[in-house]
Kinemage of the C-alpha trace (Angstrom):
@kinemage 1
@onewidth
@group {chain A} dominant
@subgroup {mainchain}
@vectorlist {calphas} color= white
{ca unk a 1} P -65.211 -6.338 23.136
{ca unk a 2} L -62.347 -3.919 24.693
{ca unk a 3} L -60.854 -7.221 26.274
{ca unk a 4} L -60.576 -8.486 22.838
{ca unk a 5} L -58.809 -5.351 21.488
{ca unk a 6} L -56.623 -5.466 24.568
{ca unk a 7} L -55.892 -9.148 23.875
{ca unk a 8} L -55.334 -8.882 20.115
{ca unk a 9} L -52.745 -5.850 20.912
{ca unk a 10} L -51.036 -7.678 23.179
{ca unk a 11} L -50.603 -10.788 20.936
{ca unk a 12} L -49.568 -8.472 18.295
{ca unk a 13} L -46.909 -6.928 20.419
{ca unk a 14} L -45.751 -10.200 21.510
{ca unk a 15} L -45.536 -11.980 18.199
{ca unk a 16} L -43.724 -8.571 17.058
{ca unk a 17} L -41.122 -8.736 19.825
{ca unk a 18} L -40.720 -12.808 19.250
{ca unk a 19} L -39.844 -12.346 15.473
{ca unk a 20} L -37.405 -9.381 16.612
{ca unk a 21} L -35.534 -11.572 18.944
{ca unk a 22} L -35.295 -14.466 16.098
{ca unk a 23} L -34.086 -11.829 13.472
{ca unk a 24} L -31.353 -10.740 16.084
{ca unk a 25} L -30.302 -13.995 17.160
{ca unk a 26} L -30.121 -15.158 13.886
{ca unk a 27} L -28.035 -11.856 12.519
{ca unk a 28} L -25.829 -12.240 15.690
{ca unk a 29} L -24.855 -15.974 14.577
{ca unk a 30} L -24.232 -14.959 11.110
{ca unk a 31} L -21.634 -12.066 12.468
{ca unk a 32} L -20.058 -15.030 14.269
{ca unk a 33} L -19.813 -17.036 11.764
{ca unk a 34} L -18.258 -14.187 9.546
{ca unk a 35} L -15.792 -13.737 12.238
{ca unk a 36} L -14.441 -17.020 12.486
{ca unk a 37} L -14.514 -17.078 8.703
{ca unk a 38} L -12.485 -13.791 8.952
{ca unk a 39} L -9.911 -15.341 11.238
{ca unk a 40} L -9.458 -18.205 9.111
{ca unk a 41} L -8.648 -16.183 6.175
{ca unk a 42} L -6.224 -14.228 7.975
{ca unk a 43} L -4.482 -17.163 9.043
{ca unk a 44} L -4.177 -18.732 5.476
{ca unk a 45} L -2.920 -15.176 4.357
{ca unk a 46} L -0.396 -15.287 6.577
{ca unk a 47} L 0.847 -18.706 5.515
{ca unk a 48} L 0.470 -17.947 2.156
{ca unk a 49} L 2.477 -14.287 2.576
{ca unk a 50} L 5.051 -16.820 4.851
{ca unk a 51} L 5.481 -19.021 1.516
{ca unk a 52} L 6.109 -16.475 -0.689
{ca unk a 53} L 8.771 -14.648 1.318
{ca unk a 54} L 10.122 -17.862 1.946
{ca unk a 55} L 10.166 -18.180 -1.876
{ca unk a 56} L 11.613 -14.951 -2.731
{ca unk a 57} L 14.728 -15.305 -0.358
{ca unk a 58} L 15.398 -19.142 -1.779
{ca unk a 59} L 15.456 -17.633 -5.190
{ca unk a 60} L 17.570 -14.695 -4.219
{ca unk a 61} L 20.050 -17.301 -2.304
{ca unk a 62} L 19.924 -19.137 -5.640
{ca unk a 63} L 20.924 -16.399 -7.952
{ca unk a 64} L 23.668 -15.129 -4.971
{ca unk a 65} L 24.891 -18.350 -4.944
{ca unk a 66} L 25.002 -18.676 -8.681
{ca unk a 67} L 26.837 -15.379 -9.071
{ca unk a 68} L 29.429 -15.850 -6.552
{ca unk a 69} L 30.341 -19.430 -8.308
{ca unk a 70} L 30.645 -17.756 -11.529
{ca unk a 71} L 32.752 -14.914 -10.026
{ca unk a 72} L 35.031 -17.633 -8.011
{ca unk a 73} L 35.298 -19.598 -11.572
{ca unk a 74} L 36.492 -16.858 -13.628
{ca unk a 75} L 38.699 -15.411 -10.598
{ca unk a 76} L 40.327 -18.700 -10.541
{ca unk a 77} L 40.971 -19.012 -14.175
{ca unk a 78} L 42.588 -15.359 -14.338
{ca unk a 79} L 44.668 -16.493 -11.537
{ca unk a 80} L 45.917 -19.781 -13.397
{ca unk a 81} L 46.123 -17.688 -16.603
{ca unk a 82} L 43.855 -19.950 -18.508
{ca unk a 83} L 40.835 -17.195 -19.151
{ca unk a 84} L 40.690 -16.174 -22.691
{ca unk a 85} L 39.781 -12.830 -23.830
């Protein structure tokens, strides 16, 4: 009778340990997966920020180019005396 209680207790502890090991292993795998996903998202974010920065730079350069062309045209017209007020 005592032997059955000891075997029952040992088997309960063994099963409990196996379940705990399984849950810890599963949680570790999930954490690894989330770290990989986080790394990928950070890389995508860096690419997106770079694209935005390039767009803003291009837009600024186009505005500067338009303004300088306009100012140059006005200056040339004034020098030639063809500018009408």
